[in-house]
N, C-alpha and C positions, 0 to 999 in steps of 0.2 A: 333496553336499559343500557345506559352508558357506563362503561367500567370506570372506576375511580382511577385517577392518574397515580402513577407510581411515585413514591417520594424520591426526590433526587438530591444527591449530595452536592453541596456547593464546593466547587474546586477552586484552587488558587489560580490566578492568571498565568497564562503561558508566557514564558520568556523567550526571546529570540535565541538565546543561548541554548535552550532545551531543544528547539526546533533544529538548529544547526548541528548539535551533537547527535540527535537521532538520525538526521539525514546522512551525516558522515559515517555513523555506525552502520547504517543500512548499506552504504556503499562499500564499506570494508567487509561486511558480511557477504555481500555478493561476490567479493574477490576471493573468498575462501575456496581452495580447490577441493573438488569432490571426486570420488572414484567414478569411473566411466559408467557403471550401472546405475549410479544414483543421480545422474544428470537429468533424467526425466522428472525426478521428484524435487529438483531444486526450486525452492520458492524464490520469487523475485522480491527481496527485502526492500529494495528501493521503491518498487511499486506499492508495496504494503504500507510503508511509512508515508509515502506521498498521499496515498488514499486516506490514511488515518488523519493526517493534518488537513486534507481537503474536506473531510467529514466533520472533524472537531473544530477547526479554526479556518473556515474557507477563505478568509481575507488575509491570512498571515503569510502564506507561502507564495502563491502567484504562479502564473504560467511561465514566466522567465526562469524561475528556479526549476520547474518541472522540465522545461526544455533543456536547460544546462545539465541537469542531472541525467537526462536521457542521453545527451551527448557523451557525458563521462562514462556511462555504462556501455555505450557503443564502443568507445575507445578501449575500455578495459576488457570487453568481451571479444574485441576484434571483429565485431559484426558491422553490417552496412551502416555508414554514418547517417544518422537521422532516424534509424529504425525504431529505437527505443524512445527517442525524443518525440516522435510523432505519437507513439503509443502512450507515453506519459502525459502529454498535453491533453489528449482525448480522455484519458483516465481521470485527470485532475478536473477537467470540465464536467465529467459525469459525477464526480464526487461532490462538486459544488452544487450541481443541479439537484442531486438527491440527498444532500446532507440533512435536511430537516426530516425527511422520511426515515432515513437510516437511524437517526438519533432517537426515534420513537420506540425502538426495539431494544431488547437486551443484547448481550454479546452474541448469543447464538443466532438470533434473528438478524443481527447486523452481518454476521458471517454469511448467511444465506442471501443477503442483498449484495454483498461484496463479491461473491463468487462470479456472477455474470459480468461484473465490471472487469475483474481480473482476466476472465476468459476472453472478453472482448479485446482487452489490451494484447493478450497473447495472439489472438486472431489477426490483429493489425500487424504485429511483427512477422507473423507467418505470411501474410499477404504481401508485405513489402519484399520478403525474401523470395517468394514465388515469382513476383513481378520482375525481380532482378535475375531470375533464371535458376534459382535453387529448386530442388525437388520438394514435393509435399512431405511433411513429416508424418510419422505414424500417430495413431490416436493416443498412444502413451505419452506423447509430447505434451499433451494438455493436462496431464496429471499434476504438473507443477502449479497450475492455477487452483486446482482443488486442494492441494496441500497448503498453498498460500492462504486459502479461505479458512482452512482449519487452524492455521497459525494466527488468524485474526483475533481469536479469543484471548490467547495469552499475551499477544502484542498489545491489545487494548488495556488489559490489566497492568501490564508492565509500564506502558507509557502514561497511565493515570497515577502511578505511585508518586512521582515527584510533585504532582499537583494536588494531592490529598492534603486536607488541612492538618496542621501540626496539632498533635494532642498535648494538652497541658497536664502535667502531673504535679499536683499540689502536695507538698510534703508536710 
């Protein structure tokens, strides 16, 4: 027996301004300093927002924005130039490739699909660093990807708020 499709709410169209504001907000959130012990749990907000728009609106952001955002994160973090740019382009490609599948699930199911993508992006940055001569990180380094996947659920809810239809109140 085929399950009945879930009723979906019709959302308002996405504006370019909303996309720009969310990407700039994610970049600013990545710049917030954290204590040394909390660095392993730092979510990559730029990767999350880029992944969100890649899943929700795959034709609106583009690979150029993903690459430029990665370069900005590289400059801000002081990491190898191109490290995050490569990871974000691959992440955005995966988001576009899987966007129809991910949208078939609720927020929790989406988070389970998003986790391997975020982990893959983190593995790309680690591979670039190791090829450049850095040492292998500990397993705790990858907790940030798991924490980012947990943050997917409130992020989806938050980024849907401006797109919800306005309610009419007749007096």
